[in-house]
C-alpha positions as CSV (number, residue, x, y, z in Angstrom):
1,M,-71.9,153.6,118.3
2,S,-68.5,151.9,118.7
3,N,-65.8,152.9,120.9
4,Q,-62.9,155.1,119.6
5,S,-59.4,154.7,120.2
6,Y,-57.0,158.0,120.1
7,D,-53.2,157.6,119.9
8,L,-51.9,161.1,120.8
9,M,-48.7,162.3,119.2
10,P,-46.8,165.4,120.4
11,G,-49.1,168.3,120.7
12,D,-52.3,166.5,120.3
13,V,-55.5,167.1,122.1
14,A,-58.4,164.6,122.4
15,I,-61.6,164.0,124.1
16,G,-63.3,160.8,124.7
17,F,-66.4,159.4,126.0
18,V,-67.1,156.2,128.3
19,G,-65.5,153.1,126.6
20,D,-63.3,155.3,124.4
21,E,-59.4,154.7,124.7
22,L,-56.9,157.7,125.0
23,K,-53.3,156.7,124.9
24,T,-49.8,158.5,124.2
25,L,-46.2,158.0,124.8
26,L,-44.0,160.3,126.9
27,G,-40.4,161.2,127.5
28,S,-39.9,164.6,128.7
29,C,-43.3,165.7,127.5
30,V,-46.1,165.9,129.9
31,S,-49.7,164.5,129.4
32,V,-52.9,165.7,131.3
33,I,-56.0,163.9,131.7
34,L,-59.0,165.9,132.6
35,T,-62.3,163.8,133.7
36,D,-65.4,164.6,135.2
37,P,-65.9,162.9,138.8
38,R,-68.2,160.4,137.4
39,R,-65.7,159.6,134.7
40,T,-68.1,159.7,131.6
41,V,-65.6,162.0,129.7
42,G,-62.0,162.4,129.4
43,A,-59.8,165.1,127.6
44,M,-56.1,164.1,127.2
45,C,-53.2,166.4,125.8
46,H,-49.6,165.8,125.1
47,I,-47.7,168.9,126.2
48,V,-44.4,169.4,124.4
49,H,-43.3,172.9,125.7
50,V,-44.3,174.9,128.5
51,G,-46.0,178.2,128.5
52,I,-46.9,180.1,125.3
53,S,-45.5,179.7,121.7
54,Q,-43.2,182.7,120.8
55,T,-43.9,182.4,117.4
56,N,-47.3,183.5,115.5
57,S,-49.0,180.4,116.1
58,A,-50.7,181.1,119.6
59,H,-52.9,178.2,119.0
60,N,-50.1,175.4,118.7
61,T,-51.3,172.9,121.0
62,A,-47.7,171.6,121.7
63,F,-47.3,174.6,124.1
64,G,-48.9,174.3,127.5
65,N,-51.2,177.3,127.5
66,A,-52.9,176.2,124.0
67,A,-53.2,172.6,124.8
68,M,-55.1,173.4,128.1
69,A,-57.2,176.0,126.5
70,D,-58.1,173.6,123.7
71,M,-59.0,171.0,126.3
72,F,-60.9,173.6,128.5
73,G,-62.7,174.4,125.1
74,R,-63.8,170.9,124.3
75,L,-64.9,170.2,127.8
76,R,-66.9,173.2,128.0
77,A,-68.6,172.6,124.7
78,I,-70.3,169.5,126.0
79,G,-71.1,171.1,129.4
80,I,-68.1,170.0,131.6
81,T,-66.7,172.6,133.7
82,P,-62.9,172.3,133.8
83,H,-62.0,173.4,137.5
84,L,-64.5,170.7,138.6
85,C,-62.6,167.7,136.6
86,D,-60.0,165.5,138.3
87,A,-56.4,165.7,136.7
88,Y,-54.0,163.0,136.1
89,V,-50.3,164.1,135.2
90,Y,-47.8,161.9,133.5
91,G,-44.5,162.2,132.0
92,G,-41.6,164.8,132.6
93,G,-38.7,162.4,132.3
94,N,-35.1,163.2,132.3
95,M,-34.1,161.9,128.8
96,F,-30.7,162.9,129.4
97,P,-29.6,162.0,132.9
98,H,-25.8,161.8,132.3
99,L,-26.1,165.5,130.9
100,F,-28.5,167.0,133.4
101,R,-28.9,166.1,137.1
102,E,-31.4,168.9,138.5
103,K,-33.0,171.1,135.9
104,H,-34.2,169.5,132.8
105,V,-36.9,170.0,130.3
106,G,-39.2,167.2,131.8
107,A,-38.8,168.9,135.1
108,S,-39.8,172.4,133.7
109,N,-42.7,170.7,131.9
110,T,-44.0,169.1,135.0
111,E,-43.6,172.3,137.1
112,W,-45.4,174.4,134.6
113,V,-48.3,171.9,134.4
114,L,-48.8,171.2,138.1
115,G,-48.7,175.1,138.5
116,F,-51.2,175.6,135.9
117,L,-53.5,173.0,137.5
118,Q,-53.2,174.5,140.8
119,Q,-53.9,178.0,139.4
120,H,-57.1,176.9,137.9
121,R,-58.0,174.9,141.1
122,I,-58.1,171.6,139.4
123,A,-57.3,168.6,141.7
124,V,-54.4,166.4,140.5
125,V,-55.7,163.1,141.8
126,E,-52.6,161.1,140.6
127,Q,-49.1,162.0,139.1
128,H,-46.3,159.8,137.7
129,V,-43.8,162.1,136.7
130,G,-39.9,162.5,136.8
131,G,-37.4,159.8,136.6
132,A,-35.2,158.9,133.6
133,G,-37.7,156.9,131.4
134,Y,-40.3,156.7,128.8
135,R,-44.0,156.3,129.6
136,K,-46.7,154.7,127.9
137,V,-50.0,156.1,129.1
138,S,-53.5,154.5,128.2
139,W,-56.8,155.0,129.7
140,T,-60.4,153.6,128.8
141,V,-62.7,156.5,129.9
142,G,-64.6,154.9,132.7
143,P,-64.3,153.9,136.4
144,H,-60.6,152.5,136.1
145,E,-57.6,154.3,136.5
146,P,-55.2,155.0,133.8
147,V,-52.5,152.4,133.1
148,V,-48.9,153.7,133.2
149,E,-46.0,151.6,131.9
150,T,-42.6,153.1,132.4
151,V,-39.3,152.0,130.7
152,F,-36.4,153.5,133.0
153,S,-33.6,154.1,130.7
154,D,-30.8,153.4,133.4
155,Q,-32.4,150.1,134.3
156,G,-33.8,148.8,130.9
157,Q,-36.8,147.5,132.7
158,L,-40.2,148.1,132.4
159,Y,-42.5,148.9,135.3
160,E,-46.4,148.9,135.3
161,R,-48.6,150.7,137.7
């Protein structure tokens, strides 16, 4: 069986197995990766809005609650208990730092995601959030950490962690 590569767009959710690649590009959106401690499975989402959709579409995974429920469901379907997973959280940038200094969409998204994970007793093992930049996140499911490349708009420079 060949490995899969998943490019997540806003609102997407994916699950991969060892050797599969999960990747996304973030601004104010937040991505959560959940993985079992052995790192044999990884689920990733790309959250655009916090909380619950106010429209008739309660299953719209662009919203935090629906995205996390979808990830939890996919993990449970293969025998993984979500609250025993490790979490990685990325994104939540301030895309308009000249307009918003303190409270901005990225900060609200980050705050909601971290609160949700804490409420569900899921350990956040790494977070790379905030700032005034875009992040490109990629992870090949397995023992290595996700790779995060950041372009800070105020500096026009690329940083890789």
